[in-house]
C-alpha positions in Angstrom: -142.1 167.2 93.5 -141.0 166.4 97.1 -138.9 163.2 97.8 -142.2 161.7 99.6 -144.1 162.0 96.3 -141.1 160.1 94.5 -141.1 157.4 97.1 -145.2 157.1 96.8 -144.6 156.7 93.1 -142.4 153.7 93.8 -144.0 150.4 93.5 -142.9 148.2 96.8 -142.6 144.9 95.2 -141.1 141.6 96.5 -139.1 139.4 94.3 -141.7 137.0 94.8 -144.4 139.5 93.7 -142.3 140.5 90.6 -142.2 136.9 89.5 -146.0 136.4 89.9 -146.7 139.5 87.6 -148.7 139.1 84.6 -146.6 140.4 81.5 -149.0 143.5 80.7 -148.9 144.6 84.6 -145.2 144.3 84.3 -144.7 146.4 81.4 -147.0 149.1 82.9 -144.7 149.2 85.8 -141.6 149.4 83.8 -143.0 152.2 81.9 -144.2 153.9 85.3 -140.5 153.3 86.6 -139.0 155.1 83.5 -141.4 158.2 84.1 -140.3 158.2 87.4 -136.5 158.0 86.5 -137.0 160.9 84.3 -138.6 163.0 86.8 -136.0 162.2 89.2 -133.2 163.0 86.7 -134.6 166.3 86.2 -135.1 167.0 89.8 -131.6 165.8 90.6 -130.4 168.2 87.5 -132.1 171.1 89.0 -131.1 170.5 92.7 -127.2 170.1 91.5 -127.6 173.4 89.8 -128.9 174.9 92.8 -126.3 173.6 94.9 -123.8 174.9 92.7 -125.1 178.3 92.9 -125.4 178.1 96.7 -121.9 176.8 97.1 -120.7 179.8 95.0 -122.6 182.1 97.2 -121.5 180.7 100.2 -117.8 181.1 99.2 -118.7 184.7 98.2 -120.1 185.4 101.7 -117.2 183.8 103.4 -114.6 185.8 101.6 -116.6 189.1 102.3 -116.9 188.3 106.1 -113.1 187.8 106.2 -112.4 190.9 104.4 -114.7 192.7 107.1 -113.0 191.0 109.9 -109.5 191.8 108.7 -110.8 195.8 108.1 -112.1 195.7 111.5 -108.8 194.3 113.0 -107.0 197.2 110.9 -109.3 200.1 112.1 -109.2 198.9 115.7 -105.5 199.2 115.5 -105.8 202.8 114.4 -108.2 203.9 117.0 -106.0 202.1 119.5 -103.0 203.7 118.6 -104.8 207.2 118.1 
C-alpha cells in the first residue's frame, strides 16, 4: 500500500468536528483508525526489514568496490614497474 492510500484513509477532522460527532460515528472512526494503525505497523515493519537488507548490501558493495580499487592500484604498480 502506498503512502497516498494511507493518507486517504486518515479522517481529516478538526477539534470542533470531533467534539460534534455522535458516539456511534466516533466509535466507527476509532475502529477505522485502529485498523489503519495495524496496517501502518505492518508496512513499517516490512520497510524496516527491507532497509536493513539494503543497508547490508550497500556495505558489502562498498567493501567489494574498495577491494577492486586497491587491487587495481597494485596491478598498475606491477604494470608500471615491468
